[in-house]
PyMOL Python script that loads the backbone (N, CA, C, O; Angstrom):
from pymol import cmd

cmd.read_pdbstr("""\
ATOM      1  N   MET A   1      -9.000 -16.426  14.441  1.00  0.00           N
ATOM      2  CA  MET A   1      -8.226 -15.463  14.363  1.00  0.00           C
ATOM      3  C   MET A   1      -8.463 -14.555  12.846  1.00  0.00           C
ATOM      4  O   MET A   1      -8.624 -15.147  11.779  1.00  0.00           O
ATOM      5  N   ILE A   2      -8.455 -13.308  12.936  1.00  0.00           N
ATOM      6  CA  ILE A   2      -8.824 -12.344  11.930  1.00  0.00           C
ATOM      7  C   ILE A   2      -7.802 -12.243  11.414  1.00  0.00           C
ATOM      8  O   ILE A   2      -6.649 -12.326  11.837  1.00  0.00           O
ATOM      9  N   GLN A   3      -8.472 -11.942   9.890  1.00  0.00           N
ATOM     10  CA  GLN A   3      -7.200 -12.468   8.325  1.00  0.00           C
ATOM     11  C   GLN A   3      -7.792 -10.758   8.058  1.00  0.00           C
ATOM     12  O   GLN A   3      -8.926 -10.291   7.947  1.00  0.00           O
ATOM     13  N   LEU A   4      -6.438 -10.159   8.025  1.00  0.00           N
ATOM     14  CA  LEU A   4      -7.046  -9.252   7.071  1.00  0.00           C
ATOM     15  C   LEU A   4      -6.769  -9.038   5.984  1.00  0.00           C
ATOM     16  O   LEU A   4      -5.678  -9.586   5.824  1.00  0.00           O
ATOM     17  N   SER A   5      -7.206  -8.345   4.647  1.00  0.00           N
ATOM     18  CA  SER A   5      -6.631  -8.712   3.670  1.00  0.00           C
ATOM     19  C   SER A   5      -5.012  -7.126   3.707  1.00  0.00           C
ATOM     20  O   SER A   5      -5.005  -5.953   4.078  1.00  0.00           O
ATOM     21  N   LEU A   6      -4.277  -7.776   3.289  1.00  0.00           N
ATOM     22  CA  LEU A   6      -3.294  -6.523   2.698  1.00  0.00           C
ATOM     23  C   LEU A   6      -3.198  -5.286   2.624  1.00  0.00           C
ATOM     24  O   LEU A   6      -2.838  -4.408   3.409  1.00  0.00           O
ATOM     25  N   GLN A   7      -3.785  -5.321   0.950  1.00  0.00           N
ATOM     26  CA  GLN A   7      -4.240  -4.045   0.290  1.00  0.00           C
ATOM     27  C   GLN A   7      -4.914  -2.971   0.848  1.00  0.00           C
ATOM     28  O   GLN A   7      -4.538  -1.807   0.988  1.00  0.00           O
ATOM     29  N   PRO A   8      -5.984  -3.522   1.156  1.00  0.00           N
ATOM     30  CA  PRO A   8      -6.315  -2.259   2.406  1.00  0.00           C
ATOM     31  C   PRO A   8      -5.770  -1.467   3.680  1.00  0.00           C
ATOM     32  O   PRO A   8      -6.189  -0.432   4.198  1.00  0.00           O
ATOM     33  N   ILE A   9      -4.841  -2.186   3.969  1.00  0.00           N
ATOM     34  CA  ILE A   9      -4.075  -1.877   5.495  1.00  0.00           C
ATOM     35  C   ILE A   9      -2.709  -1.014   4.461  1.00  0.00           C
ATOM     36  O   ILE A   9      -2.402   0.132   4.791  1.00  0.00           O
ATOM     37  N   LEU A  10      -2.166  -1.517   3.550  1.00  0.00           N
ATOM     38  CA  LEU A  10      -1.194  -0.733   2.753  1.00  0.00           C
ATOM     39  C   LEU A  10      -1.812   0.516   2.143  1.00  0.00           C
ATOM     40  O   LEU A  10      -0.913   1.332   1.936  1.00  0.00           O
ATOM     41  N   ALA A  11      -3.145   1.030   1.735  1.00  0.00           N
ATOM     42  CA  ALA A  11      -3.850   1.203   1.348  1.00  0.00           C
ATOM     43  C   ALA A  11      -4.008   2.966   2.269  1.00  0.00           C
ATOM     44  O   ALA A  11      -3.981   4.130   1.870  1.00  0.00           O
ATOM     45  N   LEU A  12      -4.186   2.240   3.761  1.00  0.00           N
ATOM     46  CA  LEU A  12      -4.556   2.830   4.737  1.00  0.00           C
ATOM     47  C   LEU A  12      -3.701   3.814   4.896  1.00  0.00           C
ATOM     48  O   LEU A  12      -3.970   5.010   4.788  1.00  0.00           O
ATOM     49  N   VAL A  13      -2.224   3.150   5.260  1.00  0.00           N
ATOM     50  CA  VAL A  13      -1.055   3.563   5.079  1.00  0.00           C
ATOM     51  C   VAL A  13      -0.301   4.745   4.527  1.00  0.00           C
ATOM     52  O   VAL A  13       0.212   5.763   4.992  1.00  0.00           O
ATOM     53  N   ALA A  14      -0.424   4.275   3.523  1.00  0.00           N
ATOM     54  CA  ALA A  14       0.053   5.358   2.454  1.00  0.00           C
ATOM     55  C   ALA A  14      -0.726   6.400   2.429  1.00  0.00           C
ATOM     56  O   ALA A  14      -0.119   7.389   2.019  1.00  0.00           O
ATOM     57  N   GLY A  15      -2.069   6.642   2.756  1.00  0.00           N
ATOM     58  CA  GLY A  15      -2.816   7.246   3.006  1.00  0.00           C
ATOM     59  C   GLY A  15      -2.427   8.104   3.722  1.00  0.00           C
ATOM     60  O   GLY A  15      -2.255   9.266   3.352  1.00  0.00           O
ATOM     61  N   ILE A  16      -2.150   7.531   5.266  1.00  0.00           N
ATOM     62  CA  ILE A  16      -1.510   8.615   6.323  1.00  0.00           C
ATOM     63  C   ILE A  16      -0.306   9.317   5.985  1.00  0.00           C
ATOM     64  O   ILE A  16       0.024  10.503   5.997  1.00  0.00           O
ATOM     65  N   LEU A  17       0.225   8.292   5.696  1.00  0.00           N
ATOM     66  CA  LEU A  17       2.105   8.698   5.168  1.00  0.00           C
ATOM     67  C   LEU A  17       1.750  10.023   4.384  1.00  0.00           C
ATOM     68  O   LEU A  17       2.312  11.090   4.633  1.00  0.00           O
ATOM     69  N   ILE A  18       0.536   9.839   3.181  1.00  0.00           N
ATOM     70  CA  ILE A  18       0.765  11.070   2.055  1.00  0.00           C
ATOM     71  C   ILE A  18       0.236  12.318   2.918  1.00  0.00           C
ATOM     72  O   ILE A  18       0.938  13.318   2.766  1.00  0.00           O
ATOM     73  N   LEU A  19      -0.659  12.446   3.638  1.00  0.00           N
ATOM     74  CA  LEU A  19      -1.555  13.464   4.972  1.00  0.00           C
ATOM     75  C   LEU A  19      -0.825  13.908   5.554  1.00  0.00           C
ATOM     76  O   LEU A  19      -0.949  15.093   5.864  1.00  0.00           O
ATOM     77  N   VAL A  20       0.811  12.791   6.174  1.00  0.00           N
ATOM     78  CA  VAL A  20       1.667  13.220   7.329  1.00  0.00           C
ATOM     79  C   VAL A  20       3.148  14.141   6.272  1.00  0.00           C
ATOM     80  O   VAL A  20       3.581  15.267   6.515  1.00  0.00           O
ATOM     81  N   GLN A  21       3.505  13.426   5.412  1.00  0.00           N
ATOM     82  CA  GLN A  21       4.596  14.205   4.437  1.00  0.00           C
ATOM     83  C   GLN A  21       3.733  14.029   3.101  1.00  0.00           C
ATOM     84  O   GLN A  21       3.326  12.977   2.609  1.00  0.00           O
ATOM     85  N   PRO A  22       3.547  15.463   2.606  1.00  0.00           N
ATOM     86  CA  PRO A  22       2.632  15.611   1.303  1.00  0.00           C
ATOM     87  C   PRO A  22       3.924  15.356   0.033  1.00  0.00           C
ATOM     88  O   PRO A  22       3.669  14.923  -1.091  1.00  0.00           O
ATOM     89  N   LYS A  23       4.704  15.567   0.306  1.00  0.00           N
ATOM     90  CA  LYS A  23       6.337  15.833  -0.177  1.00  0.00           C
ATOM     91  C   LYS A  23       6.535  14.409  -0.706  1.00  0.00           C
ATOM     92  O   LYS A  23       6.924  14.213  -1.857  1.00  0.00           O
ATOM     93  N   PHE A  24       6.280  13.485   0.094  1.00  0.00           N
ATOM     94  CA  PHE A  24       5.967  11.949  -0.633  1.00  0.00           C
ATOM     95  C   PHE A  24       5.681  11.728  -1.200  1.00  0.00           C
ATOM     96  O   PHE A  24       6.152  10.605  -1.379  1.00  0.00           O
ATOM     97  N   LEU A  25       4.960  11.975  -2.029  1.00  0.00           N
ATOM     98  CA  LEU A  25       3.379  11.620  -2.649  1.00  0.00           C
ATOM     99  C   LEU A  25       4.307  10.813  -3.822  1.00  0.00           C
ATOM    100  O   LEU A  25       4.046   9.613  -3.919  1.00  0.00           O
ATOM    101  N   ASN A  26       4.776  11.048  -4.223  1.00  0.00           N
ATOM    102  CA  ASN A  26       4.781  10.195  -5.896  1.00  0.00           C
ATOM    103  C   ASN A  26       5.889   8.928  -4.912  1.00  0.00           C
ATOM    104  O   ASN A  26       5.466   7.772  -4.942  1.00  0.00           O
ATOM    105  N   TYR A  27       6.997   9.137  -4.240  1.00  0.00           N
ATOM    106  CA  TYR A  27       7.102   7.726  -3.831  1.00  0.00           C
ATOM    107  C   TYR A  27       6.350   6.750  -3.382  1.00  0.00           C
ATOM    108  O   TYR A  27       6.509   5.580  -3.729  1.00  0.00           O
ATOM    109  N   ILE A  28       5.273   7.231  -2.395  1.00  0.00           N
ATOM    110  CA  ILE A  28       4.351   6.425  -1.429  1.00  0.00           C
ATOM    111  C   ILE A  28       3.365   5.607  -2.872  1.00  0.00           C
ATOM    112  O   ILE A  28       3.032   4.426  -2.961  1.00  0.00           O
ATOM    113  N   VAL A  29       3.107   6.738  -3.843  1.00  0.00           N
ATOM    114  CA  VAL A  29       2.208   6.024  -4.868  1.00  0.00           C
ATOM    115  C   VAL A  29       2.829   4.985  -5.498  1.00  0.00           C
ATOM    116  O   VAL A  29       2.185   4.104  -6.067  1.00  0.00           O
ATOM    117  N   ALA A  30       4.393   5.014  -5.433  1.00  0.00           N
ATOM    118  CA  ALA A  30       5.294   4.256  -6.633  1.00  0.00           C
ATOM    119  C   ALA A  30       5.288   2.857  -5.573  1.00  0.00           C
ATOM    120  O   ALA A  30       4.958   1.732  -5.947  1.00  0.00           O
ATOM    121  N   ILE A  31       5.555   3.072  -4.729  1.00  0.00           N
ATOM    122  CA  ILE A  31       5.928   1.779  -3.424  1.00  0.00           C
ATOM    123  C   ILE A  31       4.899   1.247  -3.362  1.00  0.00           C
ATOM    124  O   ILE A  31       5.211   0.057  -3.318  1.00  0.00           O
ATOM    125  N   TYR A  32       3.642   1.320  -3.320  1.00  0.00           N
ATOM    126  CA  TYR A  32       1.847   0.962  -3.479  1.00  0.00           C
ATOM    127  C   TYR A  32       2.039   0.252  -4.068  1.00  0.00           C
ATOM    128  O   TYR A  32       2.289  -0.911  -3.751  1.00  0.00           O
ATOM    129  N   LEU A  33       1.959   0.971  -5.736  1.00  0.00           N
ATOM    130  CA  LEU A  33       1.567   0.477  -6.579  1.00  0.00           C
ATOM    131  C   LEU A  33       2.610  -0.849  -7.070  1.00  0.00           C
ATOM    132  O   LEU A  33       2.286  -1.859  -7.694  1.00  0.00           O
ATOM    133  N   ILE A  34       3.698  -0.529  -6.650  1.00  0.00           N
ATOM    134  CA  ILE A  34       4.663  -2.036  -6.913  1.00  0.00           C
ATOM    135  C   ILE A  34       4.382  -3.043  -6.204  1.00  0.00           C
ATOM    136  O   ILE A  34       4.262  -4.177  -6.667  1.00  0.00           O
ATOM    137  N   VAL A  35       4.225  -2.696  -4.822  1.00  0.00           N
ATOM    138  CA  VAL A  35       3.753  -4.079  -3.638  1.00  0.00           C
ATOM    139  C   VAL A  35       2.721  -4.204  -4.295  1.00  0.00           C
ATOM    140  O   VAL A  35       2.823  -5.306  -4.833  1.00  0.00           O
ATOM    141  N   VAL A  36       1.540  -3.629  -4.657  1.00  0.00           N
ATOM    142  CA  VAL A  36       0.247  -4.193  -4.986  1.00  0.00           C
ATOM    143  C   VAL A  36       0.072  -5.376  -6.171  1.00  0.00           C
ATOM    144  O   VAL A  36      -0.595  -6.411  -6.164  1.00  0.00           O
ATOM    145  N   GLY A  37       1.143  -4.659  -7.411  1.00  0.00           N
ATOM    146  CA  GLY A  37       1.366  -5.638  -8.199  1.00  0.00           C
ATOM    147  C   GLY A  37       2.314  -6.771  -7.991  1.00  0.00           C
ATOM    148  O   GLY A  37       2.134  -7.807  -8.631  1.00  0.00           O
ATOM    149  N   ILE A  38       3.046  -6.696  -7.375  1.00  0.00           N
ATOM    150  CA  ILE A  38       3.890  -8.006  -7.049  1.00  0.00           C
ATOM    151  C   ILE A  38       3.072  -8.857  -5.970  1.00  0.00           C
ATOM    152  O   ILE A  38       3.233 -10.060  -5.762  1.00  0.00           O
ATOM    153  N   LEU A  39       2.241  -8.086  -5.377  1.00  0.00           N
ATOM    154  CA  LEU A  39       0.949  -9.474  -4.564  1.00  0.00           C
ATOM    155  C   LEU A  39      -0.169  -9.816  -5.391  1.00  0.00           C
ATOM    156  O   LEU A  39      -0.968 -10.566  -4.829  1.00  0.00           O
ATOM    157  N   GLY A  40      -0.526  -9.406  -6.842  1.00  0.00           N
ATOM    158  CA  GLY A  40      -1.347  -9.673  -6.988  1.00  0.00           C
ATOM    159  C   GLY A  40      -0.863 -10.552  -8.328  1.00  0.00           C
ATOM    160  O   GLY A  40      -1.673 -10.834  -9.212  1.00  0.00           O
ATOM    161  N   LEU A  41       0.372 -10.908  -8.380  1.00  0.00           N
ATOM    162  CA  LEU A  41       1.639 -11.978  -9.648  1.00  0.00           C
ATOM    163  C   LEU A  41       2.197 -12.941  -8.034  1.00  0.00           C
ATOM    164  O   LEU A  41       3.261 -13.558  -7.987  1.00  0.00           O
ATOM    165  N   ALA A  42       1.548 -12.883  -7.267  1.00  0.00           N
ATOM    166  CA  ALA A  42       2.391 -13.901  -6.225  1.00  0.00           C
ATOM    167  C   ALA A  42       1.172 -14.806  -5.603  1.00  0.00           C
ATOM    168  O   ALA A  42       1.277 -15.697  -4.760  1.00  0.00           O
ATOM    169  N   GLY A  43       0.047 -14.357  -6.220  1.00  0.00           N
ATOM    170  CA  GLY A  43      -1.022 -14.593  -5.435  1.00  0.00           C
ATOM    171  C   GLY A  43      -2.216 -13.547  -4.501  1.00  0.00           C
ATOM    172  O   GLY A  43      -3.354 -13.929  -4.227  1.00  0.00           O
ATOM    173  N   GLY A  44      -1.961 -12.941  -4.329  1.00  0.00           N
ATOM    174  CA  GLY A  44      -3.012 -12.355  -3.727  1.00  0.00           C
ATOM    175  C   GLY A  44      -2.626 -13.182  -1.622  1.00  0.00           C
ATOM    176  O   GLY A  44      -2.827 -14.120  -0.850  1.00  0.00           O
ATOM    177  N   LEU A  45      -2.096 -12.084  -1.782  1.00  0.00           N
ATOM    178  CA  LEU A  45      -1.712 -12.726  -0.241  1.00  0.00           C
ATOM    179  C   LEU A  45      -2.593 -12.490   0.622  1.00  0.00           C
ATOM    180  O   LEU A  45      -2.449 -12.892   1.777  1.00  0.00           O
TER     181      LEU A  45
END
""", "prot")
cmd.dss("prot")
cmd.show_as("cartoon", "prot")
cmd.util.cbc("prot")
cmd.orient("prot")
C-alpha cells in the first residue's frame, strides 16, 4: 500500500486553489499553515 505524506498533498491542493481563485490567497495560506502546524504538533501524521 502506498503511503503519501499529507503535507505535499496539502501544498499541491493549496497551489491549485490559489491558481483557480487568487482572491482567496490569504485564506488558503492561513488554512494551510494552521493545518501543517496542527499536524506538526500531533506528530506529523
